[in-house]
Every structure is written in structure tokens, then in C-alpha cells.
DSSP file (Angstrom, degrees, kcal/mol; ACC not computed):
  #  RESIDUE AA STRUCTURE BP1 BP2  ACC     N-H-->O    O-->H-N    N-H-->O    O-->H-N    TCO  KAPPA ALPHA  PHI   PSI    X-CA   Y-CA   Z-CA
    1    1 A M              0   0    0      0, 0.0     2,-0.4     0, 0.0     0, 0.0   0.000 360.0 360.0 360.0 146.7  -49.8   26.9   14.4
    2    2 A T        -     0   0    0      2,-0.1     2,-0.4    84,-0.0    84,-0.0  -0.975 360.0-174.2-133.6 146.2  -48.2   23.7   15.4
    3    3 A N        +     0   0    0     -2,-0.4     2,-0.4     2,-0.0     0, 0.0  -0.870  29.1 154.1-135.0  93.4  -44.8   22.6   16.8
    4    4 A I        -     0   0    0     -2,-0.4     2,-0.4    82,-0.1    82,-0.2  -0.982  18.7-174.9-125.5 132.1  -44.7   18.8   16.9
    5    5 A A  E     -A   85   0A   0     80,-2.8    80,-2.5    -2,-0.4     2,-0.4  -0.999   0.2-175.1-127.7 132.9  -41.6   16.6   16.8
    6    6 A I  E     +A   84   0A   0     -2,-0.4     2,-0.4    78,-0.2    78,-0.2  -0.998   9.2 176.1-125.5 127.2  -41.8   12.7   16.7
    7    7 A L  E     -A   83   0A   0     76,-2.2    76,-3.1    -2,-0.4     2,-0.4  -0.984  15.1-170.4-128.5 144.8  -38.6   10.7   16.8
    8    8 A T  E     +A   82   0A   0     -2,-0.4     2,-0.3    74,-0.2    74,-0.2  -0.985  39.6 104.9-131.3 124.8  -37.9    7.0   16.9
    9    9 A G  E     -A   81   0A   0     72,-2.3    72,-2.7    -2,-0.4     2,-0.4  -0.924  64.1 -69.0-171.9-168.2  -34.4    5.9   17.6
   10   10 A R  E     -AB  80  32A   0     22,-1.6    22,-2.5    -2,-0.3     2,-0.4  -0.824  44.9-108.6-109.0 146.4  -32.0    4.5   20.1
   11   11 A I  E     - B   0  31A   0     68,-2.5    67,-3.5    -2,-0.4    20,-0.2  -0.578  23.0-156.5 -73.5 127.8  -30.7    6.2   23.2
   12   12 A A  S    S+     0   0    0     18,-3.0     2,-0.3    -2,-0.4    -1,-0.2   0.808  70.2   2.8 -77.8 -30.6  -27.0    7.0   22.7
   13   13 A R  S    S-     0   0    0     17,-0.4    17,-0.4    64,-0.1     3,-0.1  -0.944  92.7 -74.3-144.7 167.7  -25.9    7.2   26.4
   14   14 A D        -     0   0    0     -2,-0.3    62,-0.1     1,-0.1    58,-0.1  -0.316  68.3 -84.0 -57.2 147.5  -27.5    6.6   29.7
   15   15 A P        -     0   0    0      0, 0.0     2,-0.7     0, 0.0    14,-0.2  -0.089  30.3-128.2 -56.0 151.6  -29.9    9.4   30.9
   16   16 A D  E     -C   28   0A   0     12,-2.5    12,-2.2    -3,-0.1     2,-0.5  -0.926  32.2-167.8 -97.5 102.1  -28.7   12.5   32.5
   17   17 A I  E     +C   27   0A   0     -2,-0.7     2,-0.3    10,-0.2    10,-0.2  -0.816  18.1 145.5-103.9 132.8  -30.8   12.8   35.7
   18   18 A R  E     -C   26   0A   0      8,-2.6     8,-2.8    -2,-0.5     2,-0.4  -0.967  36.1-134.1-150.9 169.8  -30.9   16.0   37.9
   19   19 A E  E     -C   25   0A   0     -2,-0.3     6,-0.2     6,-0.2    -2,-0.0  -0.996  24.4-128.7-130.2 129.0  -33.3   18.0   40.0
   20   20 A T    >   -     0   0    0      4,-3.1     3,-2.0    -2,-0.4     6,-0.0  -0.219  32.1-103.9 -68.1 166.3  -33.5   21.8   39.8
   21   21 A Q  T 3  S+     0   0    0      1,-0.3    -1,-0.1     2,-0.1    -2,-0.0   0.788 124.5  58.2 -60.3 -22.6  -33.2   24.0   43.0
   22   22 A G  T 3  S-     0   0    0      2,-0.1    -1,-0.3     1,-0.0    -2,-0.0   0.507 123.3-105.9 -81.9  -7.8  -36.9   24.4   42.8
   23   23 A G    <   +     0   0    0     -3,-2.0     2,-0.4     1,-0.3    -2,-0.1   0.523  69.7 143.7  92.4   9.4  -37.4   20.6   43.0
   24   24 A T        -     0   0    0     40,-0.0    -4,-3.1     1,-0.0     2,-0.3  -0.687  48.1-129.1 -81.8 131.0  -38.4   19.9   39.4
   25   25 A N  E     -C   19   0A   0     -2,-0.4    40,-2.0    -6,-0.2     2,-0.4  -0.640  28.1-177.1 -80.2 134.9  -37.1   16.6   38.0
   26   26 A V  E     -CD  18  64A   0     -8,-2.8    -8,-2.6    -2,-0.3     2,-0.4  -1.000   5.8-177.7-136.1 130.2  -35.2   16.9   34.6
   27   27 A T  E     -CD  17  63A   0     36,-2.1    36,-3.0    -2,-0.4     2,-0.5  -0.993   7.7-161.6-127.4 134.7  -33.9   14.0   32.7
   28   28 A G  E     +CD  16  62A   0    -12,-2.2   -12,-2.5    -2,-0.4     2,-0.3  -0.952  11.6 174.4-116.1 138.4  -32.0   14.5   29.4
   29   29 A I  E     - D   0  61A   0     32,-2.3    32,-2.8    -2,-0.5     2,-0.5  -0.886  26.1-133.1-129.8 161.7  -31.4   11.7   26.8
   30   30 A T  E     - D   0  60A   0    -17,-0.4   -18,-3.0    -2,-0.3     2,-0.5  -0.986  20.4-159.3-119.4 123.7  -29.8   11.7   23.4
   31   31 A V  E     -BD  11  59A   0     28,-3.0    28,-2.5    -2,-0.5     2,-0.5  -0.912   4.7-149.5-109.6 125.7  -31.8    9.9   20.8
   32   32 A V  E     -BD  10  58A   0    -22,-2.5   -22,-1.6    -2,-0.5     2,-0.3  -0.838  14.0-174.8 -94.6 119.6  -30.0    8.7   17.6
   33   33 A T  E     - D   0  57A   0     24,-2.4    24,-2.4    -2,-0.5     2,-0.3  -0.874   8.8-152.5-114.6 152.0  -32.0    8.5   14.3
   34   34 A D  E     + D   0  56A   0     -2,-0.3    22,-0.2    22,-0.2    20,-0.0  -0.868  13.7 176.6-119.1 149.2  -30.7    7.1   11.0
   35   35 A R  E     - D   0  55A   0     20,-1.7    20,-2.4    -2,-0.3     2,-0.2  -0.969  43.7 -82.4-141.7 162.7  -31.6    7.8    7.4
   36   36 A P  E     - D   0  54A   0      0, 0.0    18,-0.3     0, 0.0     2,-0.1  -0.483  46.3-123.2 -65.1 132.0  -30.1    6.6    4.1
   37   37 A A        -     0   0    0     16,-2.5     8,-0.6     8,-0.2     2,-0.4  -0.405  26.1-149.4 -66.1 148.7  -27.0    8.4    3.0
   38   38 A R  B     -G   44   0B   0      6,-0.2     6,-0.2    -2,-0.1     2,-0.0  -0.963   3.8-135.1-127.2 139.1  -27.1   10.0   -0.4
   39   39 A D    >   -     0   0    0      4,-3.4     3,-2.3    -2,-0.4     6,-0.0  -0.185  47.6 -80.2 -81.3-173.8  -24.4   10.7   -2.9
   40   40 A K  T 3  S+     0   0    0      1,-0.3    -1,-0.1     2,-0.1    -2,-0.0   0.719 132.7  52.9 -60.4 -22.2  -23.9   14.0   -4.8
   41   41 A D  T 3  S-     0   0    0      2,-0.1    -1,-0.3     3,-0.0     3,-0.1   0.401 120.9-108.2 -93.0   4.3  -26.6   13.0   -7.3
   42   42 A G  S <  S+     0   0    0     -3,-2.3     2,-0.3     1,-0.3    -2,-0.1   0.690  75.8 133.3  77.3  22.7  -29.1   12.3   -4.4
   43   43 A K        -     0   0    0      1,-0.0    -4,-3.4     0, 0.0    -1,-0.3  -0.752  57.0-119.0-102.3 147.4  -29.0    8.5   -4.8
   44   44 A T  B     -G   38   0B   0     -2,-0.3     2,-0.3    -6,-0.2    -6,-0.2  -0.439  35.1-167.0 -76.2 159.4  -28.6    6.1   -1.9
   45   45 A Y        -     0   0    0     -8,-0.6     8,-2.9     8,-0.2     2,-0.2  -0.948  19.9-104.5-147.6 168.0  -25.6    3.8   -2.1
   46   46 A K  B     -H   52   0C   0     -2,-0.3     6,-0.2     6,-0.3     2,-0.1  -0.646  28.7-133.7 -95.6 148.7  -24.1    0.7   -0.4
   47   47 A D    >   -     0   0    0      4,-3.0     3,-2.3    -2,-0.2    -1,-0.1  -0.316  45.1 -80.0 -93.1-177.5  -21.3    0.7    2.2
   48   48 A E  T 3  S+     0   0    0      1,-0.3    -1,-0.1     2,-0.1    -2,-0.0   0.698 130.7  54.2 -59.9 -18.7  -18.3   -1.6    2.1
   49   49 A N  T 3  S-     0   0    0      2,-0.1    -1,-0.3     3,-0.0     3,-0.1   0.431 120.3-104.4 -93.4  -2.4  -20.4   -4.5    3.6
   50   50 A G  S <  S+     0   0    0     -3,-2.3     2,-0.2     1,-0.3    -2,-0.1   0.495  80.8 124.9  90.2   7.8  -23.1   -4.3    1.0
   51   51 A Y  S    S-     0   0    0      1,-0.1    -4,-3.0     3,-0.0    -1,-0.3  -0.630  75.0 -90.4 -93.6 155.2  -25.7   -2.4    3.2
   52   52 A T  B     -H   46   0C   0     -6,-0.2    -6,-0.3    -2,-0.2    -1,-0.1  -0.485  53.1-114.1 -64.1 127.0  -27.5    0.8    2.4
   53   53 A A        -     0   0    0     -8,-2.9   -16,-2.5    -2,-0.2     2,-0.3  -0.373  35.1-151.1 -64.4 143.8  -25.2    3.5    3.9
   54   54 A K  E     -D   36   0A   0    -18,-0.3     2,-0.4   -10,-0.1    -1,-0.1  -0.812  13.0-151.0-119.9 156.6  -26.7    5.5    6.8
   55   55 A E  E     -D   35   0A   0    -20,-2.4   -20,-1.7    -2,-0.3     2,-0.3  -1.000  20.3-147.2-123.6 128.1  -26.3    8.9    8.2
   56   56 A S  E     -D   34   0A   0     -2,-0.4     2,-0.4   -22,-0.2   -22,-0.2  -0.752   9.3-165.0 -99.4 138.2  -26.9    9.4   11.9
   57   57 A E  E     -D   33   0A   0    -24,-2.4   -24,-2.4    -2,-0.3     2,-0.5  -0.977  10.8-145.9-124.3 138.7  -28.3   12.4   13.7
   58   58 A F  E     -D   32   0A   0     -2,-0.4     2,-0.5   -26,-0.2   -26,-0.2  -0.894  15.6-168.3-107.0 123.7  -28.1   13.0   17.4
   59   59 A H  E     -D   31   0A   0    -28,-2.5   -28,-3.0    -2,-0.5     2,-0.3  -0.952  16.8-136.6-118.7 130.1  -31.1   14.8   19.1
   60   60 A R  E     -D   30   0A   0     -2,-0.5    45,-2.4    43,-0.4     2,-0.4  -0.657  24.5-171.3 -77.7 132.6  -31.1   16.2   22.6
   61   61 A V  E     -De  29 105A   0    -32,-2.8   -32,-2.3    -2,-0.3     2,-0.5  -0.992   5.0-163.0-126.6 134.4  -34.3   15.4   24.4
   62   62 A T  E     -De  28 106A   0     43,-3.1    45,-2.2    -2,-0.4     2,-0.3  -0.969   3.7-168.1-120.6 130.4  -35.3   16.8   27.7
   63   63 A C  E     -D   27   0A   0    -36,-3.0   -36,-2.1    -2,-0.5     2,-0.3  -0.888   6.1-155.0-114.2 145.5  -38.0   15.5   30.0
   64   64 A F  E >>  -D   26   0A   0     43,-0.4     4,-1.2    -2,-0.3     3,-0.8  -0.817  46.6 -22.5-120.2 160.3  -39.6   17.1   33.1
   65   65 A N  H 3> S+     0   0    0    -40,-2.0     4,-2.0    -2,-0.3     3,-0.2  -0.102 124.9   1.5  51.5-127.2  -41.4   15.9   36.3
   66   66 A G  H 3> S+     0   0    0      1,-0.2     4,-2.6     2,-0.2    -1,-0.2   0.892 135.9  51.0 -67.4 -37.0  -43.0   12.5   36.3
   67   67 A L  H <> S+     0   0    0     -3,-0.8     4,-2.6     1,-0.2    -1,-0.2   0.884 107.6  54.2 -55.8 -37.3  -41.9   11.7   32.8
   68   68 A A  H  X S+     0   0    0     -4,-1.2     4,-2.6   -43,-0.2    -2,-0.2   0.918 109.4  48.0 -63.8 -46.9  -38.3   12.7   33.7
   69   69 A K  H  X S+     0   0    0     -4,-2.0     4,-2.6     2,-0.2     5,-0.2   0.960 114.2  46.8 -64.1 -48.9  -38.4   10.2   36.8
   70   70 A T  H  X S+     0   0    0     -4,-2.6     4,-2.7     1,-0.2     5,-0.3   0.932 114.8  44.4 -59.8 -45.9  -39.7    7.4   34.6
   71   71 A V  H  X S+     0   0    0     -4,-2.6     4,-1.9     1,-0.2    -1,-0.2   0.889 114.4  49.5 -59.7 -42.1  -37.3    7.9   31.8
   72   72 A G  H  < S+     0   0    0     -4,-2.6    -1,-0.2    -5,-0.2    -2,-0.2   0.869 116.4  44.2 -64.3 -37.6  -34.4    8.3   34.2
   73   73 A Q  H  < S+     0   0    0     -4,-2.6    -2,-0.2    -5,-0.2    -1,-0.2   0.919 126.5  24.4 -74.5 -44.3  -35.4    5.0   36.0
   74   74 A Y  H  < S+     0   0    0     -4,-2.7    42,-0.4    -5,-0.2     2,-0.3   0.551 101.2  82.5-103.1 -13.4  -36.2    2.8   33.0
   75   75 A C     <  +     0   0    0     -4,-1.9     2,-0.3    -5,-0.3    40,-0.1  -0.652  47.8 164.0 -99.5 151.8  -34.2    4.0   30.0
   76   76 A S    >   -     0   0    0     -2,-0.3     3,-1.8   -62,-0.1   -65,-0.3  -0.968  46.5 -57.7-158.1 166.5  -30.6    3.2   29.3
   77   77 A K  T 3  S+     0   0    0     -2,-0.3    40,-0.3     1,-0.3   -65,-0.2  -0.114 118.1  20.9 -51.2 135.0  -28.1    3.3   26.4
   78   78 A G  T 3  S+     0   0    0    -67,-3.5    -1,-0.3     1,-0.3     2,-0.1   0.165  87.8 135.9  92.2 -19.4  -29.1    1.3   23.3
   79   79 A Q    <   -     0   0    0     -3,-1.8   -68,-2.5   -69,-0.1     2,-0.4  -0.418  55.3-124.9 -73.7 140.0  -32.8    1.2   24.0
   80   80 A L  E     +A   10   0A   0    -70,-0.2    33,-2.4    35,-0.2    34,-1.0  -0.671  39.7 169.0 -81.4 127.7  -35.3    1.9   21.2
   81   81 A V  E     -AF   9 112A   0    -72,-2.7   -72,-2.3    -2,-0.4     2,-0.5  -0.972  32.2-143.4-139.8 153.2  -37.7    4.7   22.1
   82   82 A S  E     -AF   8 111A   0     29,-2.0    29,-3.0    -2,-0.3     2,-0.4  -0.978  23.4-164.9-115.4 130.5  -40.3    6.9   20.4
   83   83 A V  E     -AF   7 110A   0    -76,-3.1   -76,-2.2    -2,-0.5     2,-0.4  -0.947   8.2-171.3-120.2 132.9  -40.4   10.5   21.6
   84   84 A Q  E     +AF   6 109A   0     25,-2.9    24,-3.3    -2,-0.4    25,-1.8  -0.989  36.3 101.5-122.1 132.6  -43.2   13.0   21.0
   85   85 A G  E     -AF   5 107A   0    -80,-2.5   -80,-2.8    -2,-0.4     2,-0.3  -0.819  62.0 -71.5-171.4-151.3  -42.7   16.6   21.9
   86   86 A R  E     - F   0 106A   0     20,-1.6    20,-3.1    -2,-0.2     2,-0.2  -0.967  38.8-108.2-135.5 153.0  -41.9   20.0   20.6
   87   87 A I  E     - F   0 105A   0     -2,-0.3     2,-0.4    18,-0.2    18,-0.2  -0.585  34.8-169.6 -80.3 139.8  -38.7   21.7   19.2
   88   88 A H  E     - F   0 104A   0     16,-3.0    16,-2.1    -2,-0.2     2,-0.4  -0.997   8.3-156.7-136.0 134.8  -37.3   24.3   21.5
   89   89 A Y  E     - F   0 103A   0     -2,-0.4     2,-0.3    14,-0.2    14,-0.2  -0.844  13.0-169.6-105.8 140.0  -34.5   26.8   20.6
   90   90 A T  E     - F   0 102A   0     12,-2.6    12,-2.2    -2,-0.4     2,-0.4  -0.944   8.7-164.2-131.2 155.6  -32.3   28.3   23.3
   91   91 A Q  E     + F   0 101A   0     -2,-0.3     2,-0.3    10,-0.2    10,-0.2  -0.999  18.3 158.6-136.9 137.9  -29.7   31.1   23.3
   92   92 A W  E     - F   0 100A   0      8,-2.0     8,-3.4    -2,-0.4     2,-0.5  -0.932  38.2-116.2-150.7 170.6  -27.1   31.8   25.9
   93   93 A E  E     - F   0  99A   0     -2,-0.3     6,-0.2     6,-0.3    -2,-0.0  -0.965  31.9-142.6-117.4 124.9  -23.9   33.6   26.5
   94   94 A D    >   -     0   0    0      4,-2.9     3,-2.5    -2,-0.5     6,-0.0  -0.182  36.3 -86.4 -85.1-176.1  -21.0   31.3   27.4
   95   95 A K  T 3  S+     0   0    0      1,-0.3    -1,-0.1     2,-0.1    -2,-0.0   0.590 128.7  53.0 -67.9  -7.9  -18.2   32.2   30.0
   96   96 A D  T 3  S-     0   0    0      2,-0.2    -1,-0.3     0, 0.0     3,-0.1   0.287 121.0-105.5-108.7   9.4  -16.2   34.0   27.3
   97   97 A G  S <  S+     0   0    0     -3,-2.5     2,-0.4     1,-0.3    -2,-0.1   0.628  73.6 140.8  84.0  11.9  -19.1   36.2   26.2
   98   98 A V        -     0   0    0      1,-0.0    -4,-2.9     0, 0.0     2,-0.3  -0.750  54.7-121.3 -92.4 137.0  -19.8   34.4   23.0
   99   99 A T  E     - F   0  93A   0     -2,-0.4     2,-0.3    -6,-0.2    -6,-0.3  -0.589  33.9-168.7 -72.3 129.8  -23.4   33.9   22.1
  100  100 A R  E     - F   0  92A   0     -8,-3.4    -8,-2.0    -2,-0.3     2,-0.4  -0.879   7.2-153.5-119.6 152.2  -24.3   30.2   21.7
  101  101 A Y  E     - F   0  91A   0     -2,-0.3     2,-0.3   -10,-0.2   -10,-0.2  -0.937  10.9-177.3-124.2 150.6  -27.4   28.5   20.3
  102  102 A G  E     - F   0  90A   0    -12,-2.2   -12,-2.6    -2,-0.4     2,-0.4  -0.980  13.6-154.0-146.1 157.3  -29.0   25.2   21.0
  103  103 A T  E     + F   0  89A   0     -2,-0.3   -43,-0.4   -14,-0.2     2,-0.3  -0.985  22.7 159.4-129.2 138.5  -31.8   23.0   19.8
  104  104 A E  E     - F   0  88A   0    -16,-2.1   -16,-3.0    -2,-0.4     2,-0.6  -0.974  38.0-115.3-151.5 165.4  -33.7   20.3   21.8
  105  105 A I  E     -eF  61  87A   0    -45,-2.4   -43,-3.1    -2,-0.3     2,-0.9  -0.916  20.7-149.7-103.8 124.7  -36.9   18.3   21.9
  106  106 A L  E     -eF  62  86A   0    -20,-3.1   -20,-1.6    -2,-0.6   -43,-0.2  -0.852  27.9-135.9 -88.3 106.2  -39.0   19.0   25.0
  107  107 A A  E     + F   0  85A   0    -45,-2.2   -43,-0.4    -2,-0.9   -22,-0.3  -0.364  35.5 173.4 -77.8 144.8  -40.7   15.7   25.4
  108  108 A D  E    S+     0   0A   0    -24,-3.3     2,-0.3     1,-0.3   -23,-0.2   0.605  78.5  15.4-105.5 -30.1  -44.4   15.3   26.1
  109  109 A K  E     - F   0  84A   0    -25,-1.8   -25,-2.9     2,-0.0     2,-0.4  -0.982  56.4-167.5-154.2 133.3  -44.3   11.5   25.7
  110  110 A V  E     - F   0  83A   0     -2,-0.3     2,-0.5   -27,-0.2   -27,-0.2  -0.996  10.0-163.2-125.8 123.2  -41.7    8.7   25.6
  111  111 A D  E     - F   0  82A   0    -29,-3.0   -29,-2.0    -2,-0.4     2,-0.6  -0.921  16.5-137.1-107.2 129.7  -42.7    5.2   24.5
  112  112 A F  E     + F   0  81A   0     -2,-0.5    20,-0.3   -31,-0.2   -31,-0.2  -0.772  23.9 176.3 -89.6 121.4  -40.4    2.4   25.3
  113  113 A L  S    S+     0   0    0    -33,-2.4     2,-0.3    -2,-0.6   -32,-0.2   0.481  70.4  20.6-105.3  -3.6  -40.1    0.2   22.2
  114  114 A S  S    S-     0   0    0    -34,-1.0     2,-0.2     0, 0.0    -1,-0.2  -0.967  91.2 -96.4-149.3 161.1  -37.5   -2.2   23.7
  115  115 A R        -     0   0    0     -2,-0.3   -35,-0.2     1,-0.1   -40,-0.1  -0.540  44.7-114.2 -75.8 146.6  -36.4   -3.0   27.3
  116  116 A G        -     0   0    0    -42,-0.4    -1,-0.1    -2,-0.2   -41,-0.1  -0.278  15.0-119.7 -77.7 168.7  -33.4   -1.1   28.6
  117  117 A N        -     0   0    0    -40,-0.3     3,-0.3     1,-0.3    -1,-0.1   0.541  54.8-113.3 -82.6  -7.1  -30.0   -2.6   29.5
  118  118 A G        -     0   0    0    -44,-0.2    -1,-0.3     1,-0.1   -41,-0.2  -0.223  29.8 -85.5  89.7 173.2  -30.2   -1.5   33.1
  119  119 A S  S    S-     0   0    0      4,-0.2    -1,-0.1   -46,-0.1     3,-0.1  -0.018  70.0 -87.1-109.1  31.3  -27.9    1.1   34.7
  120  120 A G  S    S+     0   0    0      1,-0.3     2,-0.1    -3,-0.3    -2,-0.1   0.320 106.6  88.2  81.6  -8.1  -25.1   -1.3   35.6
  121  121 A D  S    S-     0   0    0      2,-0.1    -1,-0.3     0, 0.0     0, 0.0  -0.089 108.1 -68.0 -95.6-152.3  -26.5   -2.3   39.0
  122  122 A D  S    S+     0   0    0     -3,-0.1     2,-0.7    -2,-0.1    -4,-0.0   0.448  91.0 125.0 -75.8   0.1  -28.9   -5.1   39.5
  123  123 A N        +     0   0    0      1,-0.2    -3,-0.3     2,-0.1    -4,-0.2  -0.526  25.4 166.8 -69.4 105.9  -31.7   -3.3   37.6
  124  124 A D        -     0   0    0     -2,-0.7    -1,-0.2    -6,-0.1    -6,-0.1   0.281  52.7-117.1-100.6   9.0  -32.9   -5.7   34.8
  125  125 A N  S >  S+     0   0    0      1,-0.1     3,-1.1   -52,-0.1    -9,-0.1   0.784  70.5 138.3  67.0  24.1  -36.0   -3.6   34.2
  126  126 A T  T 3  S+     0   0    0      1,-0.2    -1,-0.1   -11,-0.0    -3,-0.0   0.743  73.0  50.8 -77.1 -20.1  -38.4   -6.3   35.2
  127  127 A D  T 3  S+     0   0    0      2,-0.0    -1,-0.2     3,-0.0     3,-0.1   0.211  86.5 120.7 -98.4  14.4  -40.5   -3.8   37.0
  128  128 A A  S <  S-     0   0    0     -3,-1.1     3,-0.1     1,-0.1   -13,-0.0  -0.444  76.4 -86.8 -73.7 152.8  -40.7   -1.5   34.0
  129  129 A P        -     0   0    0      0, 0.0    -1,-0.1     0, 0.0    -2,-0.0  -0.181  56.8 -89.5 -59.0 152.7  -44.0   -0.5   32.5
  130  130 A E        -     0   0    0     -3,-0.1     2,-0.5     1,-0.1   -18,-0.2  -0.270  34.6-127.9 -64.4 149.8  -45.3   -2.9   29.8
  131  131 A I              0   0    0      1,-0.1   -18,-0.1    -3,-0.1    -1,-0.1  -0.853 360.0 360.0 -98.9 125.8  -44.5   -2.5   26.2
  132  132 A D              0   0    0     -2,-0.5    -1,-0.1   -20,-0.3   -19,-0.1   0.502 360.0 360.0 -76.6 360.0  -47.3   -2.4   23.8
């Protein structure tokens, strides 16, 4: 049996970087993917500007350890990335006792397909890993 997810899209917001009490680095990103929108008959259609209409989906991606550090350091909003990992489902109880569910991609690999915009400081990503 296999659980593999591959996404190619843009990062929706700057990475969420944190460290667990046990010292594990964790970075979360949201990757946006697009696909052609379809009408009730299943056909694609044009938007008001004459382009094929798109529907966007937002995917939560979580990276750990060394990958988390690299993604946190070199990724930023708007950057094009390819993510490979596995789909992970979670269940928890919120503060009101309501059972909640979530889905995320636990990343094994993140490829940078474009340079990031930097994090607002003087980081221009000139020291980022090479892009193939």
C-alpha cells in the first residue's frame, strides 16, 4: 500500500516556524494549487477577462527537522514549490469539547522552483540552494 502526495503550487503566506519542547524543528507552509473550474455540465469556461476560470485549493504542508529549517529559511509567500510527502489525517477535541478533523501533507521533500521574496529583512536568498 502506498500513501504519496505530490503538489506543485505557490506558497500562500510566509512559513510558520517553531520548535517543539523536545527540540524538533517544525515548519508549516500553505501551498495553493489551481485547476480549471467547471460548469454544471463539467465543461471548463472563461472568466470575465477571457482566461480559463480556475479553482484554487489550499494545502497545509508540515516539514520536520532539517527540511523544516531549510524551508523556514529560504521559502516565502509567492514562491513556486514542489512538495512530495504523505497525506496525514488528524483528530482532536477543541476547547469546547467538539471533535475536529484536519488533513495535511507531511513533507519528505520540497523543491524550490523559483526564488523566494525574502522575509522582509535584507534576505534576498542569494545564499539559497541552487535551483535545478
